[in-house]
N, C-alpha and C positions, 0 to 999 in steps of 0.2 A: 089110197096113196096119193100124195101130192106130187105133181110133175116137176121136172127140172125147171120148167117155165115159172112156176110159183116161186122157187127159191132164187131164181134170177131176178124176179120182181121184188123180192125182199131186199136184195142188195141195192137195187135201184131206189127203192123207197127209203132205205137207210141213208143213202147218199143225199137224197132230196131233203130229208128231214133233219140232217145233221146240223145245219146252221141254227135252226130253231132250238134244237136240243142243247147246243153249246151255249147259246144265249141264256137258256133256262138254267144250266149248270152255273154260269156266271152269277146269276141272281141268287142262287142257293148259297154259293160261297160268300157272297157279299152280305148274307144274312146270318149273323152269329146264332148258334143254337146249342149252347152248352147244355149238358144233361139237366133236365128239369126246367129248361127255358126254351122249348122248341116251338112255342105257339106261332111266332111270326113265320117260321119256316113252313108250318102246316098250312097256313093261308096261301102261300105260294104253290104248294103241292096241289091243294084242292082246286085252286083257280086254273092251274095248267091242265089238269085232267078234265075239268069241265069244259075248257076251251077246246080240247082235242076231241071231245064227244064221248067220253067214257059213259057206259050205261048207268052206272051208279057210283057215287062218291060220298063217303061219310067219315065222320070223326067219332071215335068211341069215348067212353067215359074217362078213360085214362089219357086220352089225347092222341092215340094211334090213328093213322089215316088208312083208309081202304078205298081202292078204286077197282071196279069190276067191269070186264068186257065179256059179254055172254055170246057163246057160240050156239050151235045146234044142240038140242038135248042129247043126253046119253054119253057125253064125254067126261073126262076127268077135270078136276079143279086143280090147277097148278098155281101155287103161291110164289110170287116173286117178292123178295124182301130186301129192304134197305133200312138201316137205322137212321134216325134224324138227328141225333146228338153227335157232338165231336169233342175232342179234348181241347184244352186251352192252348193257344198258340205259343205261349212262352215268351221269351225275350224277342221283341221285334228286330233287334239288331242282328240276330242270327239268320234272318230271312234273305240275305244276299240282295237287299234292295227291293224285294217284293213286299207288298202290303199283305199281311196274312188274310185280310178280308177284302182284297182287291179284285180277285178273279181275273187277274191280268193274263192276256194271251200273247205269246211270242214264240219264236223259234229258239229252242234251247237244246242243250245236250241232255240226253235221257237214255236209260238202258233199253236195249232191245228186249224182245219177249223172254228169252232164256238167260239174259244177263251175260252173254258172251261178248257183247260189243256195245259201244256207246254210239248213238245216232243223233243227228240234229233234225228234229221235227217240231211241228207246232204243238205246244202244250198249254194247258190252263193251270194257273198257280193259285195257291191259297189253302188255308186250313180246311181240311175235309175233302180236298180235291181227290185224294186217294183213299179217303176213309170217312164217309162214303158219299159225298155230295154228287160226284159224277155218277155214282150208282143209281141214284134216283132218276137222273137224266136219261141214261140209256135203258133202264127198265120201263119207265113211263113211256118213252118214245118207242120201245119195242111194242107196247100196247097200241101206240098210234099206227104202227105198221099193220098190225092186225085189223084195226079199224078201217084203214085204207083198203086192205084186201077184201074185207067184208063188203065195203061199198062197191067194189069192182065185181062182186058176185061170187067170189070164192067163199065156199062154205067150210067151216071147221066145227068140230064138236068141242064141248066142254066150256070151261070158264078160265079166263086169264084174270088173276087176282093180284094186283100190286098191293103191298102193305108197307107202310112207313111206320116204324115203331120208335117209341120214346125210350130213353134211359138204357141203351145198350152198353155204353162205355163203362159204367160202374161194375159190369160183369156179373149181374145176378139174373139176367133174362126177364126182368120185371115187366117190361113192355110187351115182349113177345108172349110171355106166359099169360098175361091178362087178356091179350088179344085172342089167343087160341082157347083158353079155358073158360073165359067169360063171354067176350063179344061174339065169337063164332057161334057159341051155343045159343046165345040170345037171338042171333040173326038167322039161325038155321043153316049156317055155313060149315063147310068142312074142306079139307084139302087132301089130295092124294100124294103130293110131292112138293118140295120146296127148292127154289133156286135163290141162293144168296148172292148179293152184289159185292160182298167183301172181296178185297183185292186178290186176283188170281193171274193177272197178266195174260188173259185170254186162254188160260188152261182151264180144264175141269178139275176142281178141287173136291176131295172126297172125305175130308174129315180133319180132326185135330185132337190133341190131348185134352183132358178135362183139367179143371183147376178148382182146388178147394183151399180155403184159408183156414188154418187152425190156430188156436190160442192155447198154449200150455201155460198154466200158472203154478209156480212152486210157492209154498207157504213157509214162513218162518215166524220169528217173534221179535218185536222191536226192542232195542235198548239204546242207551246213549252211545254215541260214536266213540266216546273216550273209554267205554267199557264194553267192547264188542262181545266179550265172552259171556256177558249176561243175557245176550239175545241169541237168536238163531237167524243167520243171514240167508235170506231167500235166494240171493244171487249165487252163493256158494252151492246151495241145494240144486240149482239149475245146471251146474257144471257137468255132473255125470250124465245128465239127460242129453246135453249138447254133444258130449263125447260119444254117447251111444248112437245118436242120430248120425253123426259123421262116420263113425268107425264100423257100426253094425248094420244100420238100416240102409244107408245110401249105396253101399256096394252090392246089396241084394235086391234093389228095386227092379221091377219088371221091365222087360224089353218087349217091343212089338215083334211077335214071331215072324211077321211078313217083312219087317224092316221098313214099313211105310212111314210110321210115326217116330218121332224122337223118343228116346228112352224116358220112362217115368223118372221124376226128379222131386227133390224136396230142398227148399232153400230157407234157411233161417235169416230173415230180413230185418227184423226189428227186435231189440231187447229194451225193455223198460222196467222200472221198479217203482215201488211205492213204500213209504211216503215220498221218497225221492229228495231228501234233504241231507246235506253233508254231515250233519251231526247225529243222524238217526240210522241205526242198522235197519235195512229194509225188511219188511215182513211179507212182501209179495214181489215176485219177479215174473214178468210176462214175456213169453217167447212167441212171436208171430211168425208163422211158417207158411210158405207158398208151396203147395203140393200139386204137381202135375201128374194126372192119372192117365192110364191107358184103358181101352175097352176091356171090360171084365173086372175093373176096379171101380169102387164106389167110395163116396165119402165115408161110409160105414166101415169098409174094409181098411181104408187108410187110417181112420181113427183107431181101429183095433190095433194096428201096428204101433202107433204111438202110445196107446194105453199099455201095451205089453212092455214097452221100455220103462214106463213109470212103475209098473208092477215089479219089474226086475230090480230097479233101484231101491224100491221100498223094502225088498227082501233083505237087503244088506245094510239098511240105515233105518233104525226105528224112529228117528225124528223126521223122516222124509214124508212130506205131504204134498200132493200135486193133483191136478186134474187137467183134462184136455177137452176142448169143445170146438165145434165148427163156428167160426165167427159169424155174426149177423150184422145187418145194416138196416137202417130205416131210409126208404126211398120215397120221395114225394114228387108227384108229377105236376106239371104246370096247371092241370085242372083241379088240383087239390087232393087227389087220391093219394093215400099214404099206406105203405106196407112195410112190415119188418120181414126181411128175407135173408135166407142163408147165403153165405158167400161160397157158393158151390155151383160149378158148371160141369155137366157130364161129358165124358169123352165119347167119340163116335167115329165110325167109318162106314161109308157106303161102298160095297164091293164094286169093282170095275165091271163085273159081269152082270150086275143088276140090270134088268130091262130098261129102267129109266135112264141109267147112265149110258147104256148102249144107244138109246134113242137120242140122247143129247149129243153123243159123239157123231152119230149119223147125221144129225142136223147141222153140226159145224162143218162136216165134210160137204154137205149139200150146198153150203154157201161159200165154199172154197177156203175154209180155214183149216189149218193144221191142228190135229187133235193131240194134245199132251195132257198129262195128269199130274196132280200135285196134292200137297197137304199143307194146311196152315201151321205156322209156328205159334200163332196166337189163338185166342178163343173167339167164337162167334155165337150168334143166337141159334145156330144149328144144334147147340147143346140141348135146346128144347125140342126142336122138330125131329131130330134124329136120335139124340141121346136119351130123351125121355119118351117122346111120342113114337119113336122108332119108324118114322116115315122116311122114305128115300129122300135124301137131301144132297145137293151139290152146290158148289160155288162156280160161278162163271162171270168174269168181270174184266173190264178194260183197265181197271186200276192195278197198280203194282205195289206189292206188299212192302218193299224196301223203303218207300217214301212215306208210309203211314206214320203219324205221330212225330214227324221230323219237320225242321224248318225248310226242307226241300220238297214239301208237299205239292204234288203236281200230277196231272193225268194227260196222257197223249191223246190228242184229238183224233188221230187216225184210228186209235184203239176204240174210242167211243163209237165211231161209225161201225166198226166191226161188231162191237158188243150189242148195238141196236139190232143189227141183222141176226147175230147169233142167238140172242134171247128170243126173238120172234120165231126163228127157225126151230129152236128147242121146243117152244110151245106147240108148234104144228106137228112135229114128230111125236111128242108126248100125247097129243090129242088122239093119235091113231092107236095107242096102246089099249089093251083090255084091262078091266078092273083087276084081274088076277095078276097082271104084270106089275102092279104097284105093291108087291109083297113087302111086309114089314121087315125091318132090319133085325138081325140077330147077332149078338156079340156078348 
C-alpha cells in the first residue's frame, strides 16, 4: 500500500510538470491530424515520450503509437488511451476570434465540473483541445510522474502503457482493433484494464451506448416519369417500412434497466434513390439509419428487428422487395494499411463495484479529488476494450464533453493538472490489485 506521502508527492509533481505538459498540448493543437493524416502528430508524441525517458516507444504498422513504463515484475498492465485524429474545424468565423489550430491560452468563461456554474479560469483553445489533444498531454505526463517517482526510489509493480491510436473519429475502432489484435500479439503485450482520455470533466465514466449504421434498400422497376404506372416506385415501397420503424419499432426499443445509459434509439438520417433523375421512376430507395444499442443488444439483434419489419411488409405486398445490411467503410491509414470495416460499435458498461473502478475512485480520493460517475452520450474506442474484449474500462479526463466537435473547443488548464495527478494515482492503486480483481465484464 502506498502512503499518503506518495499521493502528496504526485500532486506536487503534477504541479511541477504542468507548464511542460501545457506547452506540449499547445504543440499538439497546432498540428492538424485529421483521420488518416496523423503522421506529424505521431512524431511529436514519440519525441516527447523519448525526452521524458519512457522505457520503450514505438510505432506499429498502422501508425499507432505505444509508450511503455515498466515497474517491478508481477503487476498488471494498464493501458491509457487517446486517439490521434480530430474532426474538421468547420467555418473559422464561428470560432469567436480563436484560431482553430492556434493553441491560444487565455482566461475565459468555462463550465465548472458539473455544469452548475460558469467560472473564469485559464484555458487552452483549438480543435481537439477537448477531443482529445489535451488527453495525450495529461496521460503522457502522468507517465512522467511515475518516472519521477521511480527515480526517487518509489517502487511500483506492473506496466504503464500509453497508446495513441489512429482513425477513431470515423467510429469503426480500426486503429484500436489493429493495435490490440495485431500489434499487441506480435509484441507479446496484453492489458488488464483501460483508461480512456475521452472527455469526462474529471469524473469516472463507465460506458456508453453502441452505434450501428444500417442500410435498407427497397427495390422497384424503372419507367418513364410520364408513365409512372408502368414502373414500380422504390420510394413508395419504402413508405410502409418508414412508418413501421416510427410507429412500431421506436416505441418498443430497449431501456437501460439501471437508468445509467440513454434509451436505445434509431434515427432515419438519409434517404436517397437511384437512378435519381427527374424523368425516371426510381428502382432503388436507400434508407440510412443510425441505431444506438444498449448492453445485451448487438448488430445482429438490431438487424433482426429491421428484417422482421421487411418480412411483415412483404406479407401484404407481393411486389415488395427489400434487404437490410450493416454499412461498411474502407479506412486507409497514413502508413498505407487499408481495411474494409463494419460501421458497428458495441455498447458497454463497467459496474461501479468492479475492483478496478473502486481502485480508481480510491486513487482520486487519495489526491484530493471528488469522485463522481457518468456515462458518455457519444461513442469511444471502449467499444473494443470493453464491448468486445470485455476488459474493465473507464474514462477519466480533464476535457469536457460539451465542447467536443464545437467551435468552442477548449480545455481548462487547472483540470489538466488534476488529470495528470489523477491518472498517475489510478495507476498506482491499480498496480496493487491482484490478477483476479481484473475480472471480465458481463452484460
